[in-house]
N, C-alpha and C positions, 0 to 999 in steps of 0.2 A: 356303487354302483348308483347314476342318477338317470332318475327316469325322465322322458320325453318332454312334461312340462318346463323341468328346470332348466333342458337347452332353450325349451322355446323363452321362458322368462328373460335366460341372459341374454339372447340375440334381439327381442324387440325391445325390453324396458330398458337395459342397463346397455351407455354410449360409450365408447373413448372418449377421453380427454388428449388432446395434441400433447404428444411427448415425444422425446429424442432418447435414443439408444446407443448400448456401445456394449460390446461384446469384452467380458474380463474374462478369462480361464475359460471354465464351465460355468460361470454363471453370466447373465447380461443386467446392467444398470440402466433402470429407467429412471429419467428425469423428465420433469419439467417445469417451465417457467415461472411457476411460485415457488422453487426451490427446495422442491419435493422430491424424494429419491427411493428407489425398491430396486432388492437382488433379488430376480427371480431365476428358474435354470431353465434350460432350455425346451423342456414339455411345457412348461407354465408360461414362457415367452411365445414358443407357436400355436399355442392355444388362447394367449392374450389377443396376439393381433389378428386369430381369425375366429374369432368371438366364441372359442370351443366351449361345452359344455363344462371342461373341469376346471372353470375359471367360477369355483364356488367356496363356500365356507371361510375360513382364516386369510386367504389369499384374497379372497374377494373383498372381505373386509378390509385389510392392510390397501388396496388399491384403490380403494373408494374413500379411506381416509387420508391418503393421498393424494387424492385428486385425480386418478390414472382415471375411474370411470366413476359416470352420476346416472340418475333414473330421471330427476325432474330438473331440466334444463333453466328454469327460470331461478328456480333454487340455489341449484349448482352455480351460474353467474353472479350469483349476490353473497354468494361465501368467498369464491375464486375471488371477486374484487378486492374485499375485505383482507383475504391473504396476502393478494399483489399489492393492496395498498398500504399493506406492511412490510414487505419484504424489500420494496422501493421507497422507503420513507425518507429516505435520506434526499429526495428530489421535492420532497416538499417543506424544507428546511431553510433554505438561501442559502448564499453564500458565507460557509463558517472558517476555514482557512486562510487566513491573510498573511502572504509570508512578506516580508521586509529584508530586501537586500542590502546590509548598509554600506559594504565594501564590495569591491571585485579583488581588493589586495587580498591576498595571502602569505603567511611567513612559510608555509610547508610547498614543495613542490612533490604533490601528489602524483605519482605514474597516470592514473586514471581519473585526473580531475573532469569533471565534466562540465564546471563552470567556467573552465578557460581562464583559472583564477592567474592574476599578474603578482609575481613576488618581488614589485620594485615598487617602493613608495614614487621613488623620483620619477619616474616613467610615467605612475599613475596620476600624480598631483591630487592635489585638494579635489578634483572634479569626480573624481573616483569613491568619493566618500559621500554618502545622504546628507544632505544638510537638513538643520533644522525645519524651515520651512517645506520643503519637500517630504516629511517626515509628517507633520503636522496633517498637509492636503491628504495626505495617503490615512492616515489616522480615519480624519475627516470623514473619508470614503469610506473604509470600511464598518464603520459605526453605523451608516446608512441599511446595512444588512438587514435583512428581513428576521434574522435568526438572533434570539435570544442569544446562543453560546456561541462564543467564538472563541479563535485560538490565532494569536499574534506570536508569528513564529520568526525568530531572527537567522538571517542567513548571510552568507558571504560567498566566495573569499572566505576573509577570517573576522566573524561580523565584532569580536570584542577586539580588533585595530581600532574601531569606530566607538566605543563604548559610550562616549558623552551622545551620542543619536540612542543610542538604546536606551539609556537611562530617563533622554527626556523623550522619548514614547511611552515609556512606561510611566513617568510621571502626569506628560499630557494627558495621556488616557483613561488615564486614575482619576482626572479631574471632569475631563469630558463626559466620564461617564456617569459621574454622580447625580445627575439628571435624567440619567437612560437604564440604568439599573441591568445593564447586562450581563450574562457572567464570564468572565473574560481572563482565559487561560496563557501565561506567558512558555513559549519553549524556544529555548536558547540551542542550537547547533553548533558548536565548536571544536576547535583541536585542540583547546584547554593549554596550549602550551603558553599562550599571553595572559591566563589570569591572574590578578593580586587579590591581595587580602579583602581590599577593598570594594574590588568586582564582586567577590564572594560573598560580602555582608550583604551587598544592593541586591543580590540577584535572589539569594537566600529568604532573604528578610522581605523580599515583594513577589517570593512563591514562584519564581522561575523555574520551569523545567529544564534540567540540564542533560544533554543530549551529546555524547562525542563518539568518535569513530574509533574501534579498536579492532583492527585487522587478524590479530592472533598473537601469538610471543615472537620475540624480537625479531627474529629470524623471515620473518615476514611481515609483519606491522611497520619496522623500518625500513624494508626495501619497498613498502609500496609507495609513502608517506615519508619523503625525504625533508628531516632538519636538519640544516645547517649548523645549528646552534648546540648538537650536542643528540644523546638518546632520545627520541623522539618517546617511545612506548615508557619507560622511565621518568621520563617529565611529566607526562600526564598521570600515571599513577600517582604521583608525590601530591599533584594537584587534588587528584579524586579524594588521597587523605584528606587533605586539607578543608574539600568542604567538607567531606562527611564528619568532621572536626566540628565544625562551626557549627553544622544542624544539629548535632550533640544528640544525635540517638545511634541505637543501631543497626539500622537499615542505612543501604547504599542509597544516596538520592540520586545519581548520576545514572542515566542511561547512556547503552553504548548501540550502535551498529555496525555489521562486518561487511566490508566487501570483499567477493572473492576475484581473484587475479590469476591469471596462471600458475604463479606462485604458490598459491593455498593448495592447488586442489590435491596436496601431496601431505597436508597438513590438517585435514580433518579432525582430527581426536587432537591433537595440539588445540588448536584454534579452541575447539569445545573447553578445554583444560583449564586457558587463559581465563576464558570469562569465569569462571567457576572459582578460581584462586582469585578475584578481584570482587567475587558476592554477589554478581551481577545475575540475574534470578531470569534473564530472556536474553537470548540470540538469535537476532535477524540473520539467517544464510540469505545474503542479496549477491543477485547476478550482477555483472558490468552492465553499465546501459549505454549503447556506444552513440554516445554524444560528448563532444568535445578532445581532451587529452586522450580520453579510454579510443575513441575512433580513431587517432592519428595513429595511436601507439599498438592497436588491437592487434599486429604481429606479436609483439612485446608479450603483451598482458592479456590475449582476448582466449578465448574458448569456443569450442562447439556445444549448443547446449545438449546435446548427448554428454560430453565431459562435466558440464557442470550438475546435470542431472545424476551423475555416480557419485560426484563429491557430495551433492546436498543428501542423499540418501545414505551416503555412510555417516554424514552428520546427525541428519533427523535418528536412525538407526540409537550410534551412542547417548543421544542425549534421550531417546525413552530410556533406554536402560538405566541413564542415571536419575531418570524419575522416578523410575519403577522403584526404585532403592531409596527414594525418599528425598533426593537431593532436590530443591527448588531451581527448576529450570525446565524455559520452554524454547521452543520454535516460533518464529514473528511470522512466519509464511504459513505455518501450521496452523497456529491460532486462529489467524485470519479464516482460512479456509474452513477451519472444522466449525466456528463456530455460524458462517453460513450453514453448514452439510449436518452438521448436527443439530442444530438450534434455530436453526433457521432466523437466524440475527440478520438485521440489514448494518452490516459490519461497514463504517462509512471508508473505508478506504480509497483514496481516490484513484490507484490505477485498475481496482479490480471491484467497477462497478458500471452498469449501463443505463446513462450515456457516463462518460467518467467522469471525472470532479473538473476540469477545467472550465474555469468562470463560472459556474453555475455550483463548484462546492468550493475552487478553491482560487485566489487571486495572487499575482507576484507584484508588486510595488519594487522595481529596479531603483538602484542610487540615484538615477539622472530623473527620479517621476515618471518615467516609461513603466506602463501595466502590462504586464501579459498574461494568458489564461493560465497560467501554472508554471511552477519552478524551472521546468522542462523548460517549457518554450522562452523561460527566460535565457535558457543555457545555451539553448540554440541560437537566439537571440546575439549572443557574444561570436558566433562561428559566422555572423555575416546575415543569418536568414532570419528575416522578419514578420515569417509567417503568424507568428503568435504574437504579436502585437497589438493591446488593443486601444492603446491612445495613452493620454497622460493624465497626472494625477493635479493638474491645473486646468486643462479644458474641458474633461470628461466628467461626468456624474455618472453613478451607480449604475441607473436606468438605462444610460446611453451602451455603457459596455456590457452589460446584459444584453443588449438590445442588437448589440454588433452584428452583422453579417461574419465574424470570426466565431463571434461565440455559437452560432446559429450551424454554421457548417462545422464546429468541434463535436458537438451534441453530435448530427449526422453523421460522421466520419465515426464513433465512437458506438453507436447504438447496436448492441450484438444484434439485437431480434432482428436487424435489418440490414445485415453482413452477410453477402454469401459466403457459405461456409461455417460462419459462426452460428447461425440461426438451426443449424442441423446438430450442433456439436451438443453433445450429451453434457459437458460441461460450460456451455452459455449462461446458466443461472448462478454462478460462481466466479465466472471471469472478469475478466476485461481487456480493452486497449486502446494504448495510446499510440493517437493520431504524430503526436509529436517526435517518436521514434519512429513511425512510419515512413514521418517527411525526414529525418535526420540518415535513413537507411537508404530510401529508396526515392527520394523526393517525393512523393504520394502519400497524401491522407490515408486513402486506403490499400493494404499492401498487394493486393490483386490475387493475394493464395493466403489459405488459413494459416497457412506453415512457416509463416514467420519466426525470427530468432526467440520473442518474446512470446510468441503462442507457444513454441514448443517447449520452451522453460515451463511454463503455466499448466499445458496438458503433461507433463512430464512429472511435475508436481502434483498433480492432479488424479493422477495414476496411482502414482504411489501411497498416497492418502486413502482413497479408496480401496483399493488393495489391502491396504491393513483394515480399512473396518469391515472388509469382507472374511478377515481371517476370525472376526470376530473373537480376538483373544483378549481373557478377560484383563491382565496385566497392560495392556496395551488402551484397552476401552476405559479403564479406573485414571489412567495419563492423559487421556482425550476428553475425558469429561473434566478434571484440572484444568489443563487447558481452557474449557470455553467456557468456566464460570467467571 
């Protein structure tokens, strides 16, 4: 029994913070802008909403610890400001990811290519390769970033088709950085079919992180990623072995990403098993982005968000099963979301932040020197839409880029806290929106509806994860804990 005094105390002294909620089975999920969450039952939810006397004891303590209720407004604002600053700390560090598009040439013909890459050197000509002077100007601009931690990522097309410029960027950057002392990580995103032993030596000796695409077993990978000179997956496997042998240790130093097409949907287990067979410890179950060839070929390669989510959950359940048996494997989307949810960690994944990472988190330097908000913005430009072009490396400074109307518009269009529909969504603290995808699909930066293609997919993944969290299954909890470490 709760006496009248306790009822009056809750009503008069304890106040509710702003919150969003979502009913999940027989529970209600509450979240707030600080990334905090709590599950409560229907009776507790009704009491919480109506400020009733049953909100006492342990539940009241949990609500207070997670910033859903407070007593002293000034102290609450001070503490909440610290938490919010921590959760949004990626906004305070400057532009960290710098993407160098070394060429639009590619020797593969992937049926979903977002970059609309060309397979003809004759048609492309040397103008499609980033020159040394363009590369140096791009490096100079990137090194002006306020951040001391930078990631330089080499993209294409197939970046190894312009390996001389890649090598020049690394050497030029290392020389320029001697007086700056920035911590620079180099990433290469490559199909690995063109790699040679000399390239392997340079990349490994210079600690370049190598990432390739593996869509699954041959029946999937070779269908998605067409290689006219032989068996694409077999070629990649042989080159991964060469890289690991040169690295001369027992760990796999190559990372991989997976792209899901319509052909993948019936092969979830086989796709995961392919990653296990290669000794890879992470698989990123990635949906198609409707840009470039993926948009043109959507009837052949695409699917509905609902179809993808069935596939994703089947893969995730299998990965969790393997991980619970001691196999070192995790799923990329789940790891990112779980770090945000369970650790309240400010993961700086460009698509899943508010505002998005365009410009203020990443920049893309095209082979011709044009600067774009992000790699997706550069990809959209290949289709003729220059909405996300910021300038070029010869005529624009980093300050001009950051202060440009395009940057301001992008931030406005991706600030979830101000987007109708998103601002009331329980998943807003963990999610993100991509204005480039909106522009590609609807010719609008704002979708006009919170139920776009990407929105449905992210909501669906978060539904799956929160339902599993609410199960409170000890084996799954242990797996999720490892994935967030």
